[in-house]
VMD Tcl script that draws the C-alpha trace (Angstrom):
set ca {
  {149.17 79.37 138.18}
  {146.11 78.42 140.23}
  {142.66 78.06 138.80}
  {139.93 79.85 140.78}
  {136.91 77.55 140.75}
  {135.06 79.87 143.09}
  {135.08 82.68 140.52}
  {133.48 80.45 137.88}
  {130.88 79.14 140.30}
  {129.97 82.69 141.31}
  {129.72 83.76 137.65}
  {127.51 80.76 136.83}
  {125.30 81.46 139.85}
  {124.96 85.11 138.85}
  {123.80 84.17 135.34}
  {121.21 81.80 136.83}
  {119.92 84.28 139.41}
  {119.59 87.37 137.20}
  {116.88 86.00 134.85}
  {114.88 84.73 137.84}
  {115.34 88.09 139.58}
  {114.03 89.87 136.48}
  {110.98 87.57 136.41}
  {110.31 88.26 140.06}
  {110.68 92.01 139.49}
  {108.25 91.77 136.57}
  {105.66 89.92 138.66}
  {106.07 92.33 141.57}
  {105.69 95.31 139.20}
  {102.54 93.77 137.71}
  {100.94 93.19 141.09}
  {102.10 96.11 143.21}
  {103.20 99.00 140.98}
  {100.93 101.78 139.75}
  {103.29 102.71 136.88}
  {102.66 102.05 133.20}
  {99.84 100.08 131.70}
  {99.04 96.43 130.99}
  {97.11 94.41 128.42}
  {94.20 92.05 128.95}
  {96.38 89.00 129.49}
  {98.31 90.63 132.33}
  {95.03 91.93 133.77}
  {93.65 88.39 133.99}
  {96.93 87.08 135.40}
  {96.77 89.73 138.12}
  {93.28 88.68 139.10}
  {94.30 85.03 138.99}
  {96.97 85.93 141.56}
  {94.27 87.48 143.79}
  {92.15 84.32 143.55}
  {95.14 82.07 144.30}
  {95.97 84.24 147.31}
  {92.37 83.89 148.55}
  {92.48 80.10 148.21}
  {95.82 79.90 150.03}
  {94.51 82.07 152.88}
  {91.36 79.92 153.14}
  {93.43 76.73 153.30}
  {95.76 78.18 155.92}
  {92.85 79.40 158.04}
  {90.99 76.09 157.79}
  {94.09 74.28 159.07}
  {95.00 76.87 161.69}
  {91.66 77.43 163.43}
  {90.43 74.85 165.96}
  {86.85 74.64 164.64}
  {85.53 72.78 167.68}
  {86.49 75.83 169.81}
  {84.68 78.36 167.61}
  {81.38 76.59 167.02}
  {78.47 76.91 169.41}
  {75.07 75.29 169.37}
  {72.34 77.74 168.47}
  {68.81 77.85 169.90}
  {67.63 75.60 167.07}
  {70.28 72.97 167.93}
  {72.37 73.71 164.83}
  {76.09 74.49 165.16}
  {77.02 78.07 164.29}
  {80.25 80.03 164.35}
  {81.03 82.24 167.33}
  {82.68 85.14 165.50}
  {83.76 86.70 168.82}
  {85.81 83.66 169.86}
  {89.49 84.46 170.54}
  {90.38 81.28 168.63}
  {89.34 83.08 165.44}
  {91.96 85.83 165.91}
  {94.47 84.22 163.50}
  {91.72 83.93 160.89}
  {90.76 87.59 161.27}
  {94.41 88.62 160.91}
  {94.86 86.42 157.82}
  {91.73 87.81 156.20}
  {92.79 91.38 157.01}
  {96.15 90.77 155.34}
  {94.38 89.25 152.33}
  {91.99 92.20 152.13}
  {94.79 94.79 152.17}
  {97.07 92.93 149.74}
  {94.22 91.85 147.44}
  {92.76 95.35 147.34}
  {96.18 96.85 146.54}
  {96.69 94.38 143.68}
  {93.17 94.95 142.35}
  {93.58 98.73 142.36}
  {97.05 98.57 140.80}
  {96.07 96.34 137.90}
  {92.80 98.21 137.32}
  {94.58 101.55 137.07}
  {97.19 100.15 134.69}
  {94.52 98.50 132.53}
  {92.46 101.69 132.29}
  {95.63 103.50 131.20}
  {96.05 100.92 128.44}
  {92.55 101.86 127.31}
  {93.59 105.54 127.22}
  {91.63 106.49 130.35}
  {92.60 107.83 133.73}
  {93.11 105.41 136.60}
  {90.28 107.23 138.37}
  {87.93 105.24 136.13}
  {88.54 102.35 138.53}
  {85.98 103.98 140.81}
  {83.24 103.06 138.33}
  {83.14 99.69 140.04}
  {81.34 101.28 143.00}
  {78.30 102.33 140.95}
  {75.57 99.88 141.87}
  {74.88 97.06 139.39}
  {76.09 98.68 136.17}
  {79.53 99.69 137.50}
  {81.04 96.21 138.02}
  {79.63 95.02 134.67}
  {81.07 98.04 132.84}
  {84.36 97.63 134.69}
  {84.62 93.92 133.77}
  {83.81 94.47 130.08}
  {86.08 97.51 129.78}
  {89.09 95.93 131.47}
  {88.69 92.24 130.81}
  {87.42 92.07 127.25}
  {88.02 95.27 125.28}
  {91.45 95.76 123.65}
  {93.78 98.56 124.63}
  {94.59 101.54 122.43}
  {96.39 100.30 119.29}
  {99.00 103.06 119.35}
  {100.64 105.29 121.93}
  {98.30 107.24 124.20}
  {98.71 109.79 126.98}
  {100.16 107.08 129.22}
  {102.84 105.79 126.82}
  {103.27 103.11 124.16}
  {100.82 100.21 123.96}
  {101.16 97.28 126.33}
  {103.02 94.24 124.99}
  {100.24 91.68 125.58}
  {96.79 91.99 124.03}
}
mol new
graphics top color blue
foreach p $ca { graphics top sphere $p radius 0.5 }
foreach p [lrange $ca 0 end-1] q [lrange $ca 1 end] { graphics top cylinder $p $q radius 0.2 }
display resetview
């Protein structure tokens, strides 16, 4: 009788991969899904992901762009950026990708957080009201607790 080492290695690998796969699925659902609702902790984690993405894009762009090719001397003798320079094309593409992905994440977590508060995801649009909107949005989503019991959108979120 032969012992199949490959079977045991595959079984061990499967038990190691599944928990990591579930974690990845959880993170992807937090950042990109519009389903369900989330608590304050997950809300702040989502926005931390947006900030980390912005920093990574800024680092990549600062390394990628040849700054000596995109600066010109202005009339006052000071160096300024030539935003029309073709050398800035990679930066524009990177910032466009960041804008689309960051906006998607921001909308997704805002909608889910408003649902945790028992409100429609359409309340996310309050952010566009000048001055008072972003303040209201930040207090409502970042600091106030969700509904203590089930609401129209389901049971309460796990994190507070």
